[in-house]
C-alpha positions as CSV (number, residue, x, y, z in Angstrom):
1,X,9.8,-22.6,36.1
2,X,7.6,-21.4,38.9
3,X,7.3,-17.6,39.4
4,X,9.5,-16.7,42.3
5,X,8.5,-12.9,42.5
6,X,7.2,-11.7,45.8
7,X,3.5,-10.8,45.8
8,X,1.9,-7.5,46.7
9,X,-1.9,-7.1,47.0
10,X,-3.2,-3.5,47.4
11,X,-6.8,-2.3,47.3
12,X,-8.7,1.0,47.3
13,X,-12.1,1.2,49.0
14,X,-14.9,0.5,46.6
15,X,-16.5,3.7,45.6
16,X,-20.2,4.4,46.2
17,X,-21.7,5.5,42.7
18,X,-24.1,8.1,44.0
19,X,-22.5,11.0,42.1
20,X,-19.5,12.1,40.2
21,X,-16.1,11.5,41.8
22,X,-13.9,14.5,42.7
23,X,-10.2,14.9,43.2
24,X,-10.5,13.9,46.8
25,X,-11.8,10.5,45.7
26,X,-9.2,10.4,43.0
27,X,-6.4,10.8,45.6
28,X,-6.9,7.4,47.1
29,X,-6.9,5.6,43.8
30,X,-3.8,7.5,42.6
31,X,-2.0,6.8,45.8
32,X,-2.7,3.1,45.5
33,X,-1.7,3.2,41.8
34,X,1.6,4.9,42.8
35,X,2.3,2.1,45.3
36,X,1.3,-0.6,42.7
37,X,3.6,0.9,40.1
38,X,6.4,1.3,42.6
39,X,6.2,-2.4,43.7
40,X,6.1,-3.6,40.0
41,X,9.2,-1.5,39.3
42,X,10.9,-3.2,42.4
43,X,10.2,-6.6,40.9
44,X,7.0,-7.6,42.7
45,X,4.1,-9.5,41.4
46,X,1.3,-7.0,42.0
47,X,-2.4,-7.4,42.2
48,X,-4.2,-4.0,42.4
49,X,-8.0,-3.9,43.1
50,X,-10.5,-1.1,42.9
51,X,-14.3,-1.1,42.2
52,X,-17.7,0.1,43.2
53,X,-20.1,-0.6,46.1
54,X,-23.5,-0.6,44.3
55,X,-26.2,-1.8,46.7
56,X,-28.3,0.0,49.3
57,X,-31.2,2.1,50.0
58,X,-29.5,5.3,48.7
59,X,-29.0,3.8,45.2
60,X,-32.5,2.5,45.2
61,X,-34.0,6.0,46.0
62,X,-31.6,7.7,43.6
63,X,-32.6,5.4,40.7
64,X,-36.3,6.0,41.6
65,X,-35.8,9.8,41.4
66,X,-34.3,9.4,38.0
67,X,-37.1,7.1,36.8
68,X,-34.9,4.2,36.1
69,X,-34.0,0.9,37.8
70,X,-31.1,0.5,40.2
71,X,-29.1,-1.8,37.9
72,X,-29.3,0.5,34.9
73,X,-28.3,3.4,37.1
74,X,-25.3,1.7,38.6
75,X,-24.2,0.4,35.2
76,X,-23.9,3.9,33.9
77,X,-22.1,5.1,37.1
78,X,-19.6,2.2,37.1
79,X,-18.7,2.9,33.4
80,X,-18.2,6.7,34.3
81,X,-15.8,5.6,37.2
82,X,-13.9,3.1,35.0
83,X,-13.6,5.8,32.3
84,X,-12.2,8.2,34.9
85,X,-9.6,5.6,36.0
86,X,-8.5,5.2,32.4
87,X,-8.1,9.0,32.1
88,X,-6.0,9.0,35.2
89,X,-4.0,6.0,33.9
90,X,-4.8,3.8,36.9
91,X,-3.1,0.4,36.5
92,X,-5.5,-1.7,38.4
93,X,-5.6,-5.4,37.7
94,X,-9.3,-5.9,38.4
95,X,-12.4,-3.7,38.9
96,X,-15.1,-5.4,41.0
97,X,-18.7,-4.4,41.2
98,X,-20.7,-5.7,44.1
99,X,-23.5,-6.4,41.6
100,X,-21.3,-8.9,39.8
101,X,-22.9,-12.4,40.0
102,X,-19.9,-14.1,41.5
103,X,-19.7,-11.6,44.3
104,X,-23.4,-11.8,45.2
105,X,-23.2,-15.6,45.3
106,X,-20.1,-15.5,47.5
107,X,-21.7,-13.0,49.9
108,X,-24.7,-15.5,50.3
109,X,-22.3,-18.3,51.0
110,X,-20.4,-16.3,53.6
111,X,-23.6,-15.2,55.2
112,X,-24.9,-18.7,55.6
113,X,-21.6,-19.9,56.9
114,X,-21.5,-17.2,59.6
115,X,-25.2,-17.9,60.5
116,X,-24.6,-21.6,60.8
117,X,-21.6,-21.2,63.1
118,X,-23.6,-19.0,65.5
119,X,-21.9,-15.6,64.7
120,X,-25.2,-14.2,63.2
121,X,-28.6,-14.2,64.8
122,X,-32.1,-12.8,64.2
123,X,-33.4,-9.9,66.2
124,X,-35.2,-6.5,66.1
125,X,-33.5,-3.2,65.6
126,X,-34.5,0.3,66.4
127,X,-32.2,3.2,65.8
128,X,-31.5,6.5,64.0
129,X,-30.2,5.8,60.5
130,X,-28.7,8.0,57.7
131,X,-29.5,6.8,54.3
132,X,-26.7,8.9,52.7
133,X,-24.0,7.6,55.2
134,X,-25.5,4.1,55.3
135,X,-24.8,4.2,59.0
136,X,-26.7,4.0,62.3
137,X,-26.1,6.7,65.0
138,X,-26.8,7.0,68.7
139,X,-28.2,10.3,69.9
140,X,-24.8,11.4,71.3
141,X,-23.1,10.8,68.0
142,X,-25.2,13.2,66.0
143,X,-24.1,16.8,65.2
144,X,-27.8,18.1,65.8
145,X,-30.8,16.6,67.5
146,X,-34.3,17.7,66.6
147,X,-37.0,17.6,69.3
148,X,-40.7,18.3,69.5
149,X,-42.3,20.8,71.8
150,X,-42.3,18.2,74.6
151,X,-38.5,17.6,74.2
152,X,-38.9,14.3,72.5
153,X,-36.3,13.5,69.9
154,X,-37.9,13.4,66.4
155,X,-34.8,13.4,64.2
156,X,-31.4,14.9,63.8
157,X,-28.3,15.5,61.6
158,X,-25.3,13.2,61.3
159,X,-21.7,14.7,61.5
160,X,-21.6,14.5,57.7
161,X,-24.7,16.9,57.5
162,X,-27.1,14.2,56.4
163,X,-30.5,13.8,58.1
164,X,-31.3,10.7,60.1
165,X,-34.6,8.9,60.4
166,X,-35.9,6.4,63.0
167,X,-35.7,2.8,61.7
168,X,-37.6,0.0,63.4
169,X,-37.3,-3.4,61.6
170,X,-36.4,-7.0,62.1
171,X,-32.7,-7.6,61.3
172,X,-30.0,-10.2,61.5
173,X,-27.1,-9.1,63.8
174,X,-23.5,-10.1,63.8
175,X,-21.9,-10.8,67.3
176,X,-19.3,-8.1,67.3
177,X,-19.2,-8.0,71.1
178,X,-18.0,-11.7,71.1
179,X,-14.7,-10.7,69.4
180,X,-13.9,-7.3,71.2
181,X,-11.3,-8.8,73.5
182,X,-9.7,-10.7,70.6
183,X,-9.6,-7.6,68.5
184,X,-8.0,-5.5,71.2
185,X,-5.3,-8.1,71.7
186,X,-4.7,-8.3,67.9
187,X,-4.1,-4.5,67.9
188,X,-1.5,-4.8,70.7
189,X,0.3,-7.7,69.0
190,X,0.2,-6.2,65.5
191,X,1.2,-2.5,65.8
192,X,1.4,-2.1,62.1
193,X,-2.1,-3.3,61.4
194,X,-3.6,0.2,61.6
195,X,-1.6,3.1,60.2
196,X,-1.1,5.9,61.2
197,X,-0.9,4.7,64.8
198,X,-3.2,7.4,66.1
199,X,-6.1,5.9,64.1
200,X,-5.7,2.7,66.4
201,X,-5.9,4.9,69.5
202,X,-9.1,6.4,68.1
203,X,-10.6,3.0,67.5
204,X,-9.8,1.7,71.0
205,X,-10.9,4.7,72.9
206,X,-14.0,5.6,70.9
207,X,-15.5,2.2,69.9
208,X,-13.9,-0.8,71.7
209,X,-13.4,0.3,75.3
210,X,-16.9,1.9,75.6
211,X,-18.3,-1.5,74.6
212,X,-18.5,-3.0,71.0
213,X,-22.1,-3.4,70.1
214,X,-23.5,-6.2,67.8
215,X,-24.0,-5.0,64.2
216,X,-27.1,-5.1,62.2
217,X,-26.2,-6.9,59.0
218,X,-29.5,-7.1,57.1
219,X,-32.3,-4.7,56.2
220,X,-36.0,-5.4,55.2
221,X,-37.0,-1.8,54.3
222,X,-35.6,-1.9,50.9
223,X,-34.9,-4.6,48.3
224,X,-31.8,-3.5,46.3
225,X,-29.2,-5.8,47.8
226,X,-28.0,-9.3,48.1
227,X,-31.0,-11.4,49.5
228,X,-30.3,-13.9,52.3
229,X,-30.8,-17.3,50.7
230,X,-32.7,-18.8,53.7
231,X,-34.7,-15.6,54.4
232,X,-35.0,-13.6,51.2
233,X,-37.1,-10.7,52.6
234,X,-33.8,-9.7,54.2
235,X,-31.0,-8.2,52.1
236,X,-27.4,-8.2,53.4
237,X,-26.5,-4.8,54.8
238,X,-23.7,-2.7,53.2
239,X,-20.7,-3.6,55.3
240,X,-21.0,-7.4,55.3
241,X,-21.7,-7.1,51.5
242,X,-19.1,-4.4,50.5
243,X,-16.2,-5.4,52.6
244,X,-16.2,-9.0,51.2
245,X,-15.2,-7.6,47.8
246,X,-11.5,-7.7,48.8
247,X,-11.6,-11.5,49.0
248,X,-14.4,-12.3,46.5
249,X,-12.4,-10.5,43.8
250,X,-9.6,-13.1,44.3
251,X,-12.1,-16.0,44.0
252,X,-12.9,-16.7,47.7
253,X,-16.2,-18.5,48.2
254,X,-17.0,-18.4,44.5
255,X,-17.5,-21.0,41.8
256,X,-14.2,-20.0,40.3
257,X,-10.8,-21.5,41.1
258,X,-9.5,-19.6,44.1
259,X,-5.8,-19.8,43.0
260,X,-5.7,-15.9,43.1
261,X,-6.8,-16.0,46.6
262,X,-4.2,-18.5,47.7
263,X,-1.5,-16.5,45.8
264,X,-2.3,-13.0,47.0
265,X,-4.2,-13.1,50.3
266,X,-3.6,-11.6,52.8
267,X,-3.5,-8.1,51.4
268,X,-0.4,-6.0,52.0
269,X,-2.1,-2.6,52.1
270,X,-5.8,-1.6,52.1
271,X,-6.0,2.1,51.8
272,X,-9.2,4.0,52.9
273,X,-10.1,7.5,53.8
274,X,-10.2,8.2,57.6
275,X,-14.0,8.4,57.7
276,X,-14.3,4.6,57.0
277,X,-11.4,3.4,59.1
278,X,-13.8,2.2,61.8
279,X,-15.5,-0.2,59.3
280,X,-12.2,-1.5,58.0
281,X,-10.4,-1.9,61.3
282,X,-13.2,-3.2,63.5
283,X,-15.8,-4.9,61.4
284,X,-13.5,-6.2,58.6
285,X,-10.9,-7.9,60.8
286,X,-13.6,-9.5,63.0
287,X,-15.4,-10.8,59.9
288,X,-12.2,-12.3,58.6
289,X,-11.3,-13.8,62.0
290,X,-14.8,-15.4,62.2
291,X,-14.2,-16.9,58.7
292,X,-10.9,-18.3,59.9
293,X,-8.9,-16.1,57.5
294,X,-5.6,-14.1,57.9
295,X,-5.9,-10.4,58.3
296,X,-4.4,-7.7,56.0
297,X,-0.9,-6.5,56.9
298,X,-1.9,-2.9,57.0
299,X,-5.1,-0.8,56.8
300,X,-3.9,2.7,56.0
301,X,-6.4,5.5,56.8
302,X,-5.3,8.7,55.0
303,X,-6.6,12.1,55.8
304,X,-9.0,14.2,53.8
305,X,-8.3,16.6,50.9
306,X,-9.7,19.9,52.2
307,X,-11.0,22.9,50.4
308,X,-11.4,26.1,52.5
309,X,-10.6,24.1,55.6
310,X,-13.6,21.7,55.0
311,X,-13.7,18.2,53.6
312,X,-14.1,18.0,49.9
313,X,-17.7,16.7,49.5
314,X,-20.3,16.5,46.8
315,X,-23.0,17.2,49.4
316,X,-21.2,20.3,50.5
317,X,-20.7,21.4,46.9
318,X,-17.0,22.3,47.4
319,X,-15.4,20.1,44.9
320,X,-13.2,20.3,41.8
321,X,-13.2,17.5,39.3
322,X,-10.1,15.7,38.0
323,X,-11.3,15.9,34.4
324,X,-10.9,19.7,34.8
325,X,-7.3,19.5,36.0
326,X,-6.2,16.9,33.4
327,X,-7.8,18.8,30.5
328,X,-6.1,22.1,31.4
329,X,-2.8,21.1,33.0
330,X,-2.1,17.5,32.1
331,X,-2.3,14.3,34.1
332,X,1.2,14.5,35.6
333,X,0.4,17.9,37.2
334,X,-2.7,16.4,38.9
335,X,-0.9,13.2,40.0
336,X,2.1,15.1,41.4
337,X,0.0,17.6,43.2
338,X,-2.3,15.1,44.9
339,X,0.6,12.9,46.1
340,X,2.7,15.9,47.3
341,X,-0.2,17.8,48.9
342,X,-1.2,15.0,51.3
343,X,1.1,14.6,54.3
344,X,1.3,11.2,55.9
345,X,-1.9,10.4,57.8
346,X,-3.0,14.1,58.0
347,X,-5.3,16.2,56.0
348,X,-4.1,17.9,52.8
349,X,-5.6,21.0,51.2
350,X,-6.3,22.1,47.6
351,X,-6.0,25.8,46.8
352,X,-5.7,27.3,43.3
353,X,-2.7,29.3,44.5
354,X,-0.8,26.2,45.8
355,X,-1.6,24.1,42.7
356,X,-0.3,26.7,40.3
357,X,2.8,27.4,42.4
358,X,3.7,23.6,42.5
359,X,3.3,23.3,38.8
360,X,5.4,26.4,38.2
361,X,8.1,26.1,40.8
362,X,8.5,22.3,41.4
363,X,7.8,21.0,37.9
364,X,8.5,23.8,35.5
365,X,11.3,25.6,37.2
366,X,13.1,23.0,39.2
367,X,12.7,19.8,37.1
368,X,11.7,21.0,33.7
369,X,14.4,23.7,33.5
370,X,17.0,21.2,34.7
371,X,16.2,18.9,31.8
372,X,16.2,21.8,29.3
373,X,19.6,23.1,30.5
374,X,21.1,19.6,30.5
375,X,20.0,18.6,26.9
376,X,21.1,22.0,25.6
377,X,24.6,21.7,27.2
378,X,25.2,18.1,26.1
379,X,24.3,19.2,22.5
380,X,26.6,22.2,22.8
381,X,29.6,20.7,24.6
382,X,29.5,17.0,23.8
383,X,28.1,16.9,20.3
384,X,24.8,15.5,21.7
385,X,26.2,12.3,23.1
386,X,26.1,11.1,26.7
387,X,29.7,10.9,28.1
388,X,30.9,7.9,30.2
389,X,30.1,8.3,33.8
390,X,33.2,8.6,36.0
391,X,33.0,9.2,39.7
392,X,34.9,12.1,41.5
393,X,36.4,13.9,38.5
394,X,35.5,17.4,39.8
395,X,35.6,18.5,43.4
396,X,31.8,18.8,43.4
397,X,31.0,15.3,42.1
398,X,31.3,13.4,45.4
399,X,28.6,15.7,47.0
400,X,26.1,15.0,44.2
401,X,26.9,11.3,44.2
402,X,26.3,11.2,47.9
403,X,23.0,13.0,47.6
404,X,21.9,10.7,44.9
405,X,22.7,7.6,47.1
406,X,21.0,9.0,50.0
407,X,17.9,10.1,48.0
408,X,17.5,6.6,46.6
409,X,17.7,5.0,50.0
410,X,15.5,7.5,51.7
411,X,12.9,7.4,48.9
412,X,12.7,3.6,49.1
413,X,12.3,3.8,52.9
414,X,9.5,6.4,52.6
415,X,7.7,4.4,49.9
416,X,7.9,1.2,51.9
417,X,6.3,3.0,54.9
418,X,3.6,4.6,52.8
419,X,5.1,8.2,53.2
420,X,4.3,9.1,49.6
421,X,4.6,12.9,50.0
422,X,7.9,12.5,51.8
423,X,9.2,10.2,49.0
424,X,8.6,13.1,46.5
425,X,10.3,15.5,48.9
426,X,13.4,13.3,48.9
427,X,13.4,13.3,45.1
428,X,13.3,17.1,45.0
429,X,16.3,17.2,47.3
430,X,18.3,15.6,44.4
431,X,16.6,17.9,41.9
432,X,17.7,20.9,43.9
433,X,21.2,19.5,44.5
434,X,21.6,18.9,40.8
435,X,20.6,22.5,40.0
436,X,23.1,23.6,42.4
437,X,25.8,21.3,40.9
438,X,25.4,23.2,37.7
439,X,26.1,26.5,39.4
440,X,29.1,25.1,41.3
441,X,30.7,23.4,38.3
442,X,30.1,26.3,35.8
443,X,30.3,24.2,32.7
444,X,30.3,27.3,30.5
445,X,33.6,28.3,32.1
446,X,35.1,24.8,31.6
447,X,34.1,24.9,27.9
448,X,36.2,28.0,27.3
449,X,39.4,26.3,28.6
450,X,41.9,24.5,26.2
451,X,43.1,22.3,29.1
452,X,42.6,18.6,28.6
453,X,41.8,18.3,32.3
454,X,38.9,20.8,32.0
455,X,37.6,19.0,29.1
456,X,37.5,15.8,31.2
457,X,35.8,17.7,33.9
458,X,33.2,19.1,31.5
459,X,32.4,15.6,30.2
460,X,32.0,14.4,33.9
461,X,29.7,17.3,34.6
462,X,27.4,16.4,31.6
463,X,27.4,12.7,32.6
464,X,26.6,13.6,36.2
465,X,23.7,15.8,35.0
466,X,22.2,13.1,32.7
467,X,22.8,10.5,35.4
468,X,21.0,12.5,38.0
469,X,18.1,13.1,35.6
470,X,17.9,9.3,34.8
471,X,17.6,8.6,38.6
472,X,15.0,11.4,39.0
473,X,13.0,10.2,36.2
474,X,13.0,6.6,37.5
475,X,12.1,7.8,41.1
476,X,9.1,9.9,39.9
477,X,7.8,7.1,37.5
478,X,5.4,5.6,40.0
479,X,3.7,9.0,40.5
480,X,4.0,10.6,37.1
481,X,3.2,8.5,34.0
482,X,4.4,10.8,31.2
483,X,7.3,13.1,32.3
484,X,9.6,10.2,33.2
485,X,9.3,8.7,29.7
486,X,9.9,12.2,28.2
487,X,12.9,12.7,30.3
488,X,14.4,9.4,29.2
489,X,13.5,10.1,25.5
490,X,15.2,13.5,25.5
491,X,18.2,12.0,27.1
492,X,18.4,9.4,24.4
493,X,17.5,6.6,26.9
494,X,15.0,3.9,26.3
495,X,11.7,4.6,28.2
496,X,11.2,0.9,28.5
497,X,14.3,0.6,30.6
498,X,12.7,2.6,33.5
499,X,13.3,0.5,36.6
500,X,13.7,1.1,40.3
501,X,15.3,-2.1,41.3
502,X,19.1,-1.6,42.2
503,X,18.9,2.0,40.9
504,X,22.4,3.7,40.8
505,X,23.6,7.0,39.7
506,X,26.7,5.3,38.0
507,X,24.5,3.1,35.7
508,X,24.3,5.7,32.9
509,X,24.7,4.2,29.4
510,X,27.5,6.1,27.5
511,X,27.2,7.2,23.9
512,X,23.5,7.7,23.6
513,X,22.3,10.6,21.5
514,X,20.2,13.2,23.2
515,X,17.4,15.0,21.2
516,X,18.6,17.9,19.0
517,X,16.4,20.3,20.8
518,X,14.6,19.7,24.0
519,X,11.0,20.8,24.7
520,X,9.7,21.9,28.1
521,X,7.9,19.0,29.7
522,X,6.1,21.4,32.1
523,X,5.3,24.8,30.5
524,X,5.1,27.7,33.0
525,X,1.6,28.9,33.8
526,X,0.3,32.5,33.9
527,X,-0.3,32.5,37.7
528,X,-3.1,35.1,38.0
529,X,-4.9,33.8,35.0
530,X,-4.8,30.1,36.1
531,X,-5.7,30.9,39.7
532,X,-8.8,32.8,38.5
533,X,-9.7,29.8,36.2
534,X,-9.4,27.3,39.0
535,X,-11.5,29.4,41.4
536,X,-14.2,29.6,38.8
537,X,-14.2,25.7,38.6
538,X,-14.5,25.2,42.4
539,X,-18.0,24.4,43.0
540,X,-19.6,26.2,46.0
541,X,-22.7,25.8,48.1
542,X,-24.6,28.1,50.4
543,X,-26.3,25.0,52.0
544,X,-25.4,24.7,55.7
545,X,-24.9,21.2,56.9
546,X,-23.2,19.4,59.7
547,X,-20.9,21.6,61.8
548,X,-21.9,24.7,59.7
549,X,-25.5,24.0,60.6
550,X,-24.6,23.7,64.2
551,X,-22.7,27.0,64.1
552,X,-25.6,28.7,62.4
553,X,-28.1,27.3,64.9
554,X,-25.9,28.6,67.8
555,X,-25.7,32.0,66.3
556,X,-29.5,32.1,65.8
557,X,-29.9,31.1,69.5
558,X,-27.6,34.0,70.6
559,X,-29.5,36.4,68.3
560,X,-32.9,35.3,69.9
561,X,-31.6,35.9,73.4
562,X,-30.1,39.3,72.5
563,X,-33.4,40.3,71.0
564,X,-35.1,39.5,74.3
565,X,-32.8,41.8,76.3
566,X,-34.5,44.8,77.8
567,X,-33.7,48.0,75.9
568,X,-32.4,49.9,78.9
569,X,-29.4,47.7,79.4
570,X,-26.1,49.4,78.5
571,X,-23.1,47.0,78.0
572,X,-20.7,49.9,78.4
573,X,-21.8,50.2,82.1
574,X,-21.0,46.6,82.9
575,X,-18.0,46.1,85.2
576,X,-15.7,43.5,83.7
577,X,-14.0,41.1,86.2
578,X,-10.4,41.0,84.7
579,X,-7.4,39.2,86.1
580,X,-5.0,40.6,83.5
581,X,-4.6,44.0,81.8
582,X,-6.9,44.7,78.8
583,X,-5.3,44.2,75.3
584,X,-6.2,45.5,72.0
585,X,-7.8,43.4,69.3
586,X,-4.6,43.5,67.1
587,X,-2.6,41.8,69.9
588,X,-5.2,39.0,70.2
589,X,-5.3,38.6,66.5
590,X,-1.7,37.4,66.6
591,X,-2.6,34.3,68.6
592,X,-3.2,31.1,66.5
593,X,-5.5,28.7,68.3
594,X,-5.8,25.2,66.7
595,X,-7.5,21.9,67.3
596,X,-5.0,19.1,68.1
597,X,-5.5,15.4,68.9
598,X,-3.6,13.8,71.8
599,X,-1.6,10.9,70.1
600,X,0.5,10.0,73.2
601,X,1.0,11.4,76.6
602,X,3.3,10.4,79.5
603,X,4.8,11.7,82.6
604,X,8.0,13.6,81.9
605,X,11.1,11.8,83.2
606,X,12.7,13.7,86.1
607,X,9.7,15.9,86.7
608,X,6.7,15.6,89.0
609,X,4.8,18.5,87.3
610,X,5.2,18.0,83.5
611,X,3.4,15.8,81.1
612,X,4.9,15.2,77.7
613,X,2.3,15.3,74.9
614,X,2.7,14.2,71.3
615,X,-0.1,15.9,69.3
616,X,-1.6,15.8,65.8
617,X,-2.4,19.4,64.9
618,X,-2.5,18.9,61.2
619,X,1.1,19.7,60.7
620,X,3.3,17.7,58.4
621,X,4.5,15.8,61.5
622,X,3.4,15.6,65.1
623,X,4.4,18.2,67.6
624,X,5.5,18.0,71.2
625,X,4.1,20.1,74.0
626,X,5.1,19.9,77.7
627,X,2.5,21.0,80.2
628,X,2.6,21.3,84.0
629,X,-0.6,19.6,84.7
630,X,0.6,16.2,85.9
631,X,-0.9,16.9,89.4
632,X,-4.4,16.9,88.0
633,X,-3.9,13.9,85.6
634,X,-2.3,11.1,87.6
635,X,-3.4,8.7,84.9
636,X,-2.6,10.8,81.7
637,X,-3.4,7.9,79.3
638,X,-7.1,8.9,79.7
639,X,-6.3,11.9,77.4
640,X,-5.2,9.8,74.4
641,X,-7.5,10.4,71.5
642,X,-9.0,13.6,73.0
643,X,-9.2,16.8,70.9
644,X,-7.7,19.7,72.7
645,X,-6.9,23.4,72.0
646,X,-3.4,24.6,71.5
647,X,-1.6,28.0,71.0
648,X,0.0,26.9,67.8
649,X,2.3,29.9,67.0
650,X,3.9,30.2,70.5
651,X,7.7,30.4,70.0
652,X,9.1,26.9,70.9
653,X,11.2,26.8,74.2
654,X,13.3,24.1,75.9
655,X,12.2,22.7,79.2
656,X,14.5,20.1,81.0
657,X,16.3,19.6,77.7
658,X,13.0,18.8,75.7
659,X,11.4,21.2,73.2
660,X,7.9,22.4,73.8
661,X,6.2,23.6,70.6
662,X,3.2,25.5,71.8
663,X,0.8,25.6,74.8
664,X,-2.3,23.7,75.8
665,X,-5.3,25.6,76.9
666,X,-6.9,24.7,80.2
667,X,-9.4,26.1,82.7
668,X,-8.7,26.7,86.4
669,X,-11.3,27.1,89.1
670,X,-10.9,26.7,92.9
671,X,-7.4,25.3,92.5
672,X,-8.5,22.6,90.1
673,X,-7.1,22.5,86.5
674,X,-8.8,20.8,83.5
675,X,-7.8,20.7,79.9
676,X,-10.1,22.3,77.5
677,X,-11.5,19.6,75.1
678,X,-13.6,19.9,71.9
679,X,-15.9,17.6,70.0
680,X,-14.3,14.6,68.2
681,X,-15.7,15.6,64.8
682,X,-13.5,18.8,64.5
683,X,-10.6,18.0,62.1
684,X,-7.1,18.2,63.5
685,X,-5.5,21.5,62.6
686,X,-8.8,23.5,62.4
687,X,-8.2,27.1,63.4
688,X,-10.3,28.7,66.1
689,X,-11.4,32.2,65.3
């Protein structure tokens, strides 16, 4: 009989094996694993792909420094990454390496096909290139520009902090510009293609509207890559090589049977970090379209996991490794924390204080204690056996039953829309409501009564507690791989029966024997001790790169000018031109200034003065601000994608029935008003101090 299960294909980016992976890298894979486990539990036929991107100049240079050859180096790194995924219990169906023979052969076939149909042509390239980023940059895209004494550009620093060098070489180019109009139309007709939606706005405003340039797709300055069959001095450059892994892993353009490709393509979700959204939402769909293939349903660009308000990065030295967390706190603590700490589409942050608090309060107190109390009471009041579930026996049953029904529905909706953190929040609403249910029903009081009706109520309470924990254990099973099985085991339920399809509170098996004595599934942590331990494990670096280097350079420039000031100048004698009364520093310190990105903006209905902004300020959700600047922005759409400055802690107020949650900063001169904007590379939610 043919398999009638719906299919679900999900991919992580393939990781570049230039160094040890940290918990920021682990987030993407754990998030994809969570979705893969969820879909399997809902009855889907899932194919889950991850792997490594192993070619390029950076790998060649790294291997040379280590006195080894590139293949031996990437063999070791790929094994380390696969070992890490085993430690994190990642349930991938395949691990692809771009050095796999079948992938390299397929890339050659694809390159030749695109060359023959006129999408690739030979030319000469000159530009500023970062080996570490494997990306070309224009002068205006750089964080710093280095010049000689005559003002001529001689180098610079990419936004990542890596140095760039001038590259002049013959290259094959892909005609990206040919497909710009098609891609823009595809975005407009497929609004779910890029998620979150503001990433699409960024792609349109920053890359497509300014003019999509043709892409260099080969290099001749190094040899570690897939050689072009007809011109082997060229090796295929990273993005045409790496991006193809998502289809070659399924057998596309290989000697193998491509039944997997026919079965699973197009992908349902391809998850990437926001720093590589451009490559996956511009280059990738154009490559696929040129090959005559369908596009993935959704490319999801998640935010960064920040440490101390900066992106977690090996080059910055501000990382913590997953092995450390798993060894000391268990796998479930890490998986729960990462999924909970990353809000939909925005940046998350790791702090030792927050990690220990979530383990203690969410896991040990709320969930762990609920299980311990339930098992102990069933042993004490019901001789250790699960009573039959009956609805509405006590006056509090209906409220718990309704919460469980709502939780299951809201959880499934959140998971279907990739709101993983929100899905966990929904589960914890049921955890909280169940703990409250214990206090409401006071089973210890019911147990003291000789009334038959109270005995029936007590049995109902125990059944409702066990049923609620069964639902909770099922809902967290895509995220946590150990606790759900332990919950089921302690309740006398079969861990193999964990399922999310048609999950109901009332489906509790009656008569099962709970364990004689429950054990805490999440022991409480000594907060000061564990916070100090985690701080000691967070790698720091004094190296200034990227924005930090820019700030240091600016400070140095100020200091240089200050040193040149004549010694007879007295700042106290300067008359300040003030338009408002002076204020003390303590008053100014109360103001929270934040970077926010304009997601949407439109004229306020019924007002000729107000513009209605929706902004991404790094909050859990977008915020709305109304601003009276419509006069100076007759076409407000030009502001979409711009980074602006807001007063984030201004008390919200209503204007024309709409809530305004802050204030936009603008400058006024000679009757003209202009919004203050900041560079695009500043993360949303960054504080200005």
